[in-house]
C-alpha positions, 0 to 999 in steps of 0.5 A: 522542422519543429513539428517533426521534433515534437512528433518524435518527442511524443513518439519517444515518450510513448515508447518509453511508457510502454517499455516501462509497462513491459518491464513491470509486467515481465517482472511480475510474470517472472516473479510469479513463475519463479515463486511457483516452487517458492516453498522450502522443501523440509520433507519429500512431500513438501511440493507433492499432494496426497497422491504423490503428484506435483502440487499445482500452482495455487493462484489464491495463495500466490496473490495473497502472498504478494499483497500481505505484509511479511517478516522478510522481503522475498525477491526470487525463488527457483526450486531450492534457491531462495533469495530474500532480504531478512528483516529484523524481528523485535519481540517483547515477551514477559518483559524481555526484548528479543531481537534477531533476523527473520532468516532464523525462521527459514521462511517460516518453517523453523523455530528460534528462541522459542518463537515461530511463525503461525501457519494456520488459525486466527494467528496465521502469519504472526509470530507465536511462542512455541511453548504455547503452540503446536509445532508439527513435523511439517513446521505448522504452528497454531496458537492455542486459544486464550494465550497472549501473543508476544508484542511484535515491533518487527521491521516488516516488509511494509515498514521497510517500504515506508522507510524507503518512501520516506527517504525518497520524499525527504531527498526530493523535498530537501533537494527541491528546496535547495534548488529554489534557494539556489536558482531564485527567480530562474526557471526550474530545471531537472527534478524541480521542473518535474515536481513543480507542476504537481506542487502548484496543482496541490496548492492551486487546485486542491488547497486554495479552493477547498480551504480558502485564500487566507488559511490554506498555507497552514495546511500545505505541509500536511497536504503535500506530504499526504499527496506525495506519500500516497503517490510515491507508494502507489507507484512503488507498489507497481514495481515488482522488484526490490525496492518496489513491490510492497503493498503499502497503501494497500495495507489498511493499517497504513491508510487508517493512520493517514485517515486518523491524522486527517481526523485529528487535524480536522477536529483540532482546528475546527471552530465554534461554528463547525461544532454548533452545526453538528450539535444544533444544525440550523434549518432542521425541524426541532422534532428531529433534535428533541426529545431524541437528538436524531440529527445531532447523532447523525452529524456526529456519526458523520464526523467518524465515517468521513475518515473511515471512508478515506481509509477504506477507499484507498485500501480497497482501490489499491488492493483490488488493482493488484489482485486483478493484475496478478489474477490475469498473470496467474491465468498463464500458469493455471492454463499452462499446467493443463497444457503448455499450448493453452498457457502460451495461448492465454498469455496473449490475452492475459498480457493484453489485459494486464497492460490495460490494468497497469495503465489504469493502475498508473492513473489510479496511483495519481487519482487516489492520491488526489482524492485523499488529499482533496477530501482532507482539504475539504474537511479542513475547509468545512471545519474552519469555515466562517458563517455570518 
């Protein structure tokens, strides 16, 4: 009887998992399909090419649009209907503060208060001054060379997604802390029982072996925050509908900040032995240290390349995963424009590969959080290691 119950539970979990993946893929397919006509039509030729034919689906533009940051949160578009969440635009220009909603730009095709979104050139996607730019009838903005951009402190899609993930993390940690105080000495339940194994995993399999039994607790708050921040944002990035879909950990500015924190903590907590081994590495022949300090230079470069590798690894893995899944789904619409039958035929292959990649991305979401946290812990352990 118990064996049958366990079998049913395993089967139920598999069904739920594949159901979630199916919903994620369906959301991505619908989002891409509806965004095929997502550009507002400012003129009669807005969605037609130079020969008067309907403009074809551009997979590259669609993929880039989904993975880059934006000044509004696009939710759904179908023909002339556009559903998006406008976000605050905060600009500082010539000592004056300008605050308004991004909806004033009408999806980037209008100007407002002397500002507009650039559509071409080196400043594509950024807000520029219209009196320092070229505003054509099609709404194309190009910033001129040598002219300063306004300082942009806007709440973009990535920033809002950061706030959402921080709210989720704060709620989780505060709730679990209250549950521990309330049910002290009792078995965990609910959300506490789900997250406790992860917390113990970070403590017992990452912090303790890498840093040591005596000092690991000093770094646990940062390591737990780091792990859950990356893990939660990786998972939210796989959800195609609001509040998911933002490519937070695929934004190199975000991964750079995480890597900088690791670098600062490593450097500030490093002991004398750590710096001695960099400047005067034991066991290295003297001719590699004098007259040209070759090894000290190599070791010093290593101090900066470690956080750089952390930054690039997380950014590249998460972004690549999104691009591959979106690429497979785009094949449906590319072949569908050639012939509807081709679109239906290729959809079977595309969805099969997309399911596989989504499963892989779920695994990568955990692995990348683990790798970033593990390497950070290893750097902390190397920095405070005592040599006798």
